ZAMARGU-4260 file (C-alpha; in steps of 0.2 Angstrom, whole numbers, plus 5000, padded with zeros to 4 digits):
<rodrens>
0) 5000/5000/5000 | 5007/5017/4995 | 5007/5030/5009 | 5008/5049/5005 | 5022/5058/5015
5) 5015/5067/5030 | 5020/5084/5023 | 5012/5081/5006 | 4995/5077/5014 | 4996/5093/5024
10) 5000/5103/5008 | 4986/5094/4999 | 4974/5098/5013 | 4979/5116/5014 | 4977/5120/4996
15) 4963/5109/4991 | 4944/5110/4993 | 4942/5091/4994 | 4935/5084/5010 | 4948/5079/5023
20) 4958/5063/5021 | 4951/5052/5035 | 4969/5046/5038 | 4974/5062/5045 | 4977/5062/5063
25) 4971/5074/5076 | 4989/5081/5077 | 4990/5084/5059 | 4973/5094/5059 | 4979/5104/5075
30) 4996/5108/5066 | 4986/5114/5051 | 4975/5125/5062 | 4991/5132/5071 | 4999/5136/5054
35) 4984/5144/5045 | 4986/5163/5042 | 4973/5175/5037 | 4976/5189/5025 | 4983/5200/5038
40) 4996/5187/5043 | 4987/5182/5059 | 4986/5164/5065 | 4968/5166/5070 | 4965/5147/5072
45) 4980/5144/5083 | 4971/5148/5100 | 4958/5135/5095 | 4971/5122/5092 | 4979/5126/5109
50) 4962/5125/5118 | 4959/5108/5110 | 4976/5102/5114 | 4974/5107/5133 | 4957/5099/5135
55) 4959/5084/5146 | 4941/5078/5147 | 4935/5067/5133 | 4917/5072/5136 | 4921/5090/5134
60) 4930/5087/5118 | 4915/5077/5111 | 4903/5091/5117 | 4914/5104/5108 | 4914/5093/5092
65) 4895/5091/5093 | 4893/5110/5096 | 4904/5115/5082 | 4895/5103/5070 | 4878/5109/5076
70) 4883/5128/5074 | 4889/5125/5056 | 4874/5115/5051 | 4863/5129/5058 | 4872/5144/5050
75) 4873/5135/5033 | 4854/5130/5035 | 4858/5113/5030 | 4843/5102/5029 | 4848/5083/5027
80) 4841/5068/5035 | 4858/5059/5037 | 4866/5075/5044 | 4852/5078/5057 | 4853/5059/5062
85) 4872/5062/5064 | 4869/5077/5075 | 4857/5067/5086 | 4869/5053/5088 | 4882/5065/5093
90) 4871/5073/5106 | 4867/5055/5112 | 4885/5052/5114 | 4887/5068/5124 | 4873/5062/5135
95) 4882/5046/5139 | 4871/5035/5129 | 4875/5021/5118 | 4872/5024/5099 | 4867/5009/5089
100) 4874/5009/5071 | 4886/5023/5074 | 4898/5019/5060 | 4883/5018/5048 | 4877/5035/5054
105) 4894/5043/5052 | 4896/5036/5035 | 4879/5042/5029 | 4883/5060/5035 | 4900/5059/5026
110) 4890/5053/5010 | 4879/5068/5012 | 4895/5079/5012 | 4902/5070/4997 | 4886/5073/4987
115) 4886/5091/4991 | 4905/5092/4986 | 4901/5086/4969 | 4895/5104/4965 | 4907/5114/4975
120) 4917/5120/4961 | 4902/5130/4954 | 4894/5134/4971 | 4903/5141/4986 | 4887/5138/4997
125) 4887/5120/4992 | 4905/5119/4997 | 4902/5127/5014 | 4887/5115/5017 | 4898/5100/5013
130) 4910/5106/5026 | 4896/5107/5038 | 4890/5090/5034 | 4909/5084/5036 | 4909/5092/5053
135) 4895/5081/5058 | 4903/5066/5052 | 4919/5071/5060 | 4911/5074/5077 | 4907/5055/5077
140) 4925/5049/5077 | 4929/5036/5089 | 4943/5047/5096 | 4936/5062/5105 | 4952/5072/5102
145) 4951/5069/5083 | 4932/5072/5083 | 4935/5089/5091 | 4950/5094/5080 | 4941/5089/5063
150) 4924/5095/5068 | 4932/5112/5073 | 4942/5113/5057 | 4927/5109/5046 | 4915/5121/5055
155) 4928/5135/5052 | 4928/5131/5034 | 4909/5131/5033 | 4906/5147/5043 | 4922/5156/5042
160) 4918/5164/5060 | 4933/5161/5071 | 4926/5171/5085 | 4910/5161/5086 | 4920/5144/5086
165) 4931/5152/5100 | 4915/5156/5110 | 4910/5138/5108 | 4927/5132/5114 | 4926/5143/5129
170) 4909/5136/5134 | 4913/5118/5131 | 4931/5116/5134 | 4932/5127/5149
</rodrens>
């Protein structure tokens, strides 16, 4: 099996509108967030990466992932049955409940994102909705740290509102 060098994966992710490669680690995503600069040269996502890294509570990380995803879906007015089911599953996980068929729910949310991504080159709104759907799928990752990092990253790409996501982090991560 051919593996792409780590740096090449990060480069591809930084300069591509494709959905995230599921093989990226939480550490890769946090690195990207720490090293993404806005037009004024500020690393505006770096404080979020730091807050995620410093969170020691898996439940708080899961709650943050869920809230990022829910915020992105709400702002983008994304109405999709698979995405809504994914959000409900995430809320159930936060409540400490077992979720039957979690893998299938996650795959269905990612499939919804992939469907929206087909039209992304012609439609910025579809691209942003695809990122919101991907945030939902990411929030369901087995690893809470990866769920938080990926859902945050995707929500930022969906809504482009760093301050709102920082507010969510402050409320959920402490």
